[in-house]
C-alpha positions as CSV (number, residue, x, y, z in Angstrom):
1,M,177.8,164.2,110.5
2,T,179.1,167.2,108.7
3,S,182.1,165.9,106.4
4,L,185.6,168.9,106.6
5,G,187.6,169.3,103.6
6,C,189.8,172.0,102.3
7,I,190.1,172.8,98.5
8,F,193.8,172.7,97.0
9,L,194.0,175.7,94.8
10,P,195.5,174.8,91.1
11,M,197.4,177.9,91.4
12,S,199.6,175.7,93.1
13,P,202.4,173.9,91.8
14,P,202.0,169.7,90.9
15,D,204.7,169.4,93.8
16,R,202.7,170.7,96.9
17,L,199.5,168.4,96.4
18,I,201.2,165.7,98.4
19,P,202.8,167.8,101.1
20,F,199.3,169.3,101.4
21,A,196.7,165.6,101.2
22,R,199.3,164.6,103.6
23,T,199.0,167.6,106.3
24,A,195.0,167.3,105.9
25,E,194.5,163.7,106.4
26,A,197.2,164.3,109.9
27,A,195.4,167.2,110.8
28,G,191.6,164.9,111.2
29,L,190.0,166.7,107.8
30,D,187.8,164.2,106.2
31,E,188.0,165.6,102.3
32,V,191.0,167.5,100.3
33,W,188.8,168.8,96.8
34,L,190.4,169.3,93.9
35,W,189.7,171.7,90.4
36,E,190.1,171.2,87.5
37,D,190.5,174.9,86.0
38,C,192.1,175.0,82.2
39,F,194.8,175.4,82.3
40,Y,196.1,174.4,85.2
41,E,196.7,170.7,86.8
42,S,194.6,167.4,85.9
43,G,191.3,167.0,88.2
44,I,191.9,162.8,87.5
45,A,195.9,163.0,87.6
46,A,195.9,164.9,91.3
47,A,193.1,162.5,92.3
48,G,195.2,159.9,91.6
49,V,198.4,161.4,93.3
50,I,196.5,162.3,96.4
51,L,194.8,159.1,96.8
52,G,197.9,156.9,96.5
53,A,199.6,159.4,98.6
54,T,197.1,159.0,101.2
55,E,195.7,156.6,103.2
56,R,192.2,157.7,104.4
57,V,191.1,160.8,102.6
58,S,188.4,161.4,100.3
59,V,189.7,163.2,97.5
60,G,186.6,165.2,95.6
61,I,186.5,166.8,92.1
62,G,185.0,169.3,91.7
63,V,184.7,169.8,89.1
64,L,186.0,168.0,85.4
65,P,184.5,169.9,82.7
66,A,182.5,167.6,80.6
67,P,183.0,168.8,77.1
68,L,187.0,168.3,77.6
69,R,186.4,164.3,78.2
70,N,184.9,162.4,76.5
71,V,182.8,160.1,78.9
72,A,183.9,156.8,78.4
73,L,187.4,157.8,78.8
74,A,186.5,159.7,82.0
75,A,184.6,156.6,83.2
76,M,187.5,154.4,82.9
77,E,189.4,156.5,84.6
78,L,187.0,157.0,87.5
79,A,186.8,153.2,87.6
80,T,189.9,152.9,87.9
81,L,191.1,154.6,90.4
82,E,187.4,153.7,92.8
83,G,189.0,150.0,92.0
84,A,192.6,150.6,93.7
85,F,191.3,153.5,96.5
86,P,187.2,152.1,96.8
87,G,184.9,154.7,98.5
88,R,187.6,157.7,98.9
89,L,186.4,159.4,95.2
90,V,184.5,161.8,94.9
91,P,183.6,163.1,91.5
92,G,182.2,165.9,90.0
93,V,181.1,166.9,86.4
94,G,179.6,170.5,85.0
95,H,179.3,172.7,81.9
96,G,182.9,173.6,82.1
97,V,184.0,177.6,82.2
98,Q,182.6,178.7,78.2
99,D,185.3,180.6,77.3
100,W,187.5,178.0,78.3
101,M,185.9,175.3,76.5
102,G,186.0,177.8,73.4
103,Q,189.3,177.6,73.8
104,T,190.2,174.0,73.5
105,G,187.4,173.8,70.6
106,A,185.4,171.7,72.8
107,R,182.1,174.4,73.2
108,V,179.0,173.0,72.5
109,G,175.8,174.7,71.5
110,S,173.4,173.3,74.1
111,P,175.6,172.5,78.1
112,L,172.3,171.7,79.4
113,T,171.7,169.2,76.6
114,L,175.3,167.5,77.0
115,L,175.7,167.3,80.8
116,R,172.2,165.7,80.7
117,E,173.6,163.1,78.4
118,Y,176.9,163.1,80.0
119,A,175.5,162.6,83.6
120,D,173.3,159.7,82.7
121,A,175.9,157.8,80.5
122,L,178.6,158.5,83.8
123,R,176.6,157.2,85.9
124,A,175.0,153.8,84.0
125,L,178.9,152.8,83.0
126,L,180.0,153.3,86.6
127,A,176.9,150.8,87.3
128,G,178.4,148.2,85.2
129,E,175.9,148.6,82.7
130,R,176.2,148.4,79.2
131,V,175.2,151.7,77.7
132,T,173.8,152.1,74.1
133,V,172.9,155.6,73.4
134,S,172.7,158.2,70.5
135,G,172.3,161.8,71.4
136,R,172.6,164.9,70.4
137,Y,176.7,164.7,72.0
138,V,176.8,161.2,73.6
139,S,177.0,158.7,71.1
140,L,178.0,155.0,72.7
141,D,177.6,151.4,70.6
142,D,177.4,148.7,73.3
143,V,180.0,150.4,75.5
144,A,180.7,148.5,79.6
145,L,183.7,148.6,81.5
146,V,185.4,145.9,82.1
147,W,186.1,146.6,85.4
148,P,183.6,148.7,86.8
149,P,184.0,149.9,90.2
150,A,182.5,146.9,93.0
151,S,180.1,150.2,94.4
152,P,180.2,152.9,92.1
153,P,181.2,156.6,93.3
154,P,178.5,159.3,93.4
155,V,178.4,161.6,90.4
156,L,177.8,165.2,91.7
157,S,177.5,168.5,89.8
158,A,178.1,172.1,89.6
159,G,175.0,174.0,89.3
160,Q,174.5,177.8,89.5
161,G,172.0,178.6,87.3
162,P,168.2,177.8,88.1
163,R,167.4,175.3,84.9
164,T,171.4,173.6,86.2
165,L,170.1,173.5,89.7
166,R,167.0,171.5,88.1
167,L,168.9,169.4,86.0
168,V,171.5,168.1,88.8
169,G,168.7,167.4,90.8
170,E,167.3,164.9,88.2
171,V,170.5,163.3,86.8
172,A,173.4,163.7,89.9
173,D,173.8,162.0,92.7
174,G,175.1,165.6,95.0
175,V,175.6,169.0,93.9
176,V,178.8,171.2,94.3
177,L,178.2,174.8,95.2
178,V,181.1,177.5,94.6
179,S,182.2,180.1,97.0
180,D,179.7,182.5,95.9
181,T,176.8,181.2,96.5
182,G,176.3,182.6,99.8
183,L,173.9,181.1,102.6
184,A,171.1,183.0,100.7
185,G,171.9,181.1,97.8
186,V,172.3,177.5,99.6
187,G,168.6,177.6,100.2
188,R,167.4,178.6,96.5
189,A,169.8,176.3,95.2
190,L,168.0,172.9,97.2
191,A,164.7,174.3,96.4
192,L,165.4,174.2,92.7
193,I,167.2,170.6,93.1
194,D,164.4,169.5,94.8
195,E,162.0,170.9,91.7
196,G,164.1,168.8,89.5
197,R,164.2,165.6,91.7
198,A,160.4,166.4,91.3
199,A,160.1,166.2,87.6
200,A,162.4,162.9,88.1
201,G,160.2,161.1,90.7
202,L,163.0,161.7,93.3
203,A,162.5,162.5,96.7
204,P,163.4,165.9,97.9
205,V,167.0,166.5,99.5
206,S,166.2,166.5,102.9
207,E,164.2,162.9,102.7
208,A,167.3,161.3,99.9
209,E,168.7,159.1,102.3
210,A,166.3,156.1,102.0
211,Q,165.6,156.4,98.3
212,R,168.8,157.8,96.3
213,P,171.5,159.5,98.9
214,F,171.9,163.1,98.0
215,R,175.2,165.5,98.8
216,T,174.9,169.1,99.6
217,V,178.8,170.1,98.6
218,A,179.4,173.7,99.7
219,F,182.9,175.7,98.8
220,V,183.5,179.2,101.7
221,S,186.0,180.8,100.8
222,A,187.7,181.2,105.0
223,A,191.1,182.9,106.4
224,T,192.9,183.3,109.4
225,G,195.5,185.7,110.4
226,P,195.8,189.2,111.1
227,D,195.2,189.9,107.1
228,A,192.6,187.5,106.9
229,V,189.9,190.4,105.8
230,D,191.5,191.5,103.4
231,R,192.4,189.2,101.9
232,L,189.1,187.3,101.1
233,R,187.5,190.9,100.0
234,R,190.5,191.0,97.2
235,N,189.5,186.8,96.3
236,A,185.8,187.7,96.3
237,Q,186.2,190.7,94.2
238,A,186.0,188.1,91.0
239,W,182.3,186.9,92.2
240,N,179.7,188.8,90.4
241,V,178.2,189.9,93.6
242,D,177.7,192.8,96.2
243,I,179.4,193.0,99.3
244,P,179.7,196.5,101.1
245,D,181.0,195.7,104.5
246,D,181.9,193.0,106.4
247,E,178.5,191.9,107.6
248,A,177.6,191.2,103.8
249,L,181.0,189.2,103.0
250,A,179.9,186.8,105.9
251,E,177.2,185.7,103.8
252,Y,179.8,184.4,102.2
253,C,183.3,183.8,104.1
254,A,184.6,183.0,107.4
255,W,187.5,183.7,109.1
256,G,189.2,184.8,112.1
257,S,189.9,182.5,115.0
258,A,189.1,178.8,115.0
259,D,185.7,179.1,117.0
260,Q,184.5,182.2,114.7
261,V,185.4,180.0,111.8
262,A,183.7,177.4,113.0
263,D,180.9,180.2,113.7
264,G,180.6,181.3,110.0
265,L,180.6,177.3,108.3
266,R,178.1,176.2,110.9
267,R,175.4,178.3,109.3
268,F,176.3,176.6,106.2
269,V,175.0,173.4,108.0
270,E,172.3,174.9,109.0
271,A,171.7,175.7,105.3
272,G,170.8,172.2,104.5
273,V,175.3,171.6,103.4
274,T,176.4,168.5,104.1
275,S,179.8,168.7,102.8
276,L,181.7,172.0,104.0
277,V,184.7,172.5,101.8
278,V,186.5,175.2,102.8
279,Q,188.8,177.2,100.2
280,P,191.9,179.2,101.1
281,T,193.0,182.6,99.5
282,V,194.9,182.2,96.2
283,D,197.6,184.2,98.2
284,D,197.1,182.1,101.6
285,P,200.7,182.3,102.5
286,D,200.9,178.7,104.2
287,P,198.2,176.3,102.7
288,E,199.5,173.5,104.5
289,G,199.4,175.7,107.8
290,F,195.7,176.5,106.8
291,A,195.0,173.2,106.4
292,A,196.4,172.0,109.6
293,F,194.6,175.1,111.2
294,L,191.2,173.6,109.8
295,G,191.8,170.0,111.0
296,E,193.4,170.7,114.1
297,E,191.2,173.9,115.3
298,V,188.2,174.0,113.5
299,R,187.2,169.9,112.6
300,P,186.9,169.1,116.5
301,L,184.1,172.6,117.1
302,L,181.3,171.2,114.1
303,P,178.8,168.7,114.4
């Protein structure tokens, strides 16, 4: 079954985390997702807040910037959350926005090399392995977690460019596709991920369940209300894509009534998405109300 979640945008203050998450859970949503955008809110801390304030909903982090977090520390933090709230954490890692990484002094010369080394080491540590590695960026000397999770959480990765998407197929347990990927972009991304999986001797994504489960997470912008299209268009101005009319906008977004939003989201399921994560507009006047709308009215209409 396709899971449905909603993003808590970091433009909202931390004191809104708990009301938003509890509303999402009560409305029947499967997941709440977080961004770790510099310099808003910590993805790890926010995940802990939500996990502690709810009982059922899963919490995704899309994504932690690898240059900013030592891999051993990230493994400790994620293992602690997974140990306290088993089966509810879905962490992701990625390159990080390069300008932000530069601001923090963490920018690296080869983000691809870092992501490969980081994902391999993180997954091994969370699996309870003792790791010694001396890479270009990741160095560990006989490191093992004292409290590894009984069942390690999946480690996802964000990807946009072809080389990153191929790498995601090799080293990650799933992909996070951001909101400017669009319907056509989902198909292109999965084809590139399959190339990476083939290089690693793994089955295609469509056959991955028996060998190594792979999650395809897509952030899809959506809105409801009389000004929905206007708000989505304003948000889409930040994307590097051409959206000349409403037909083109519908390749990236969903809006309108519950039936209309469900129809728009269903197209992403048909494209191969297994986790639909709906992104409200930055200027949504009622994020909690939007989460309730998704869970109570849209969720029953999806497969």
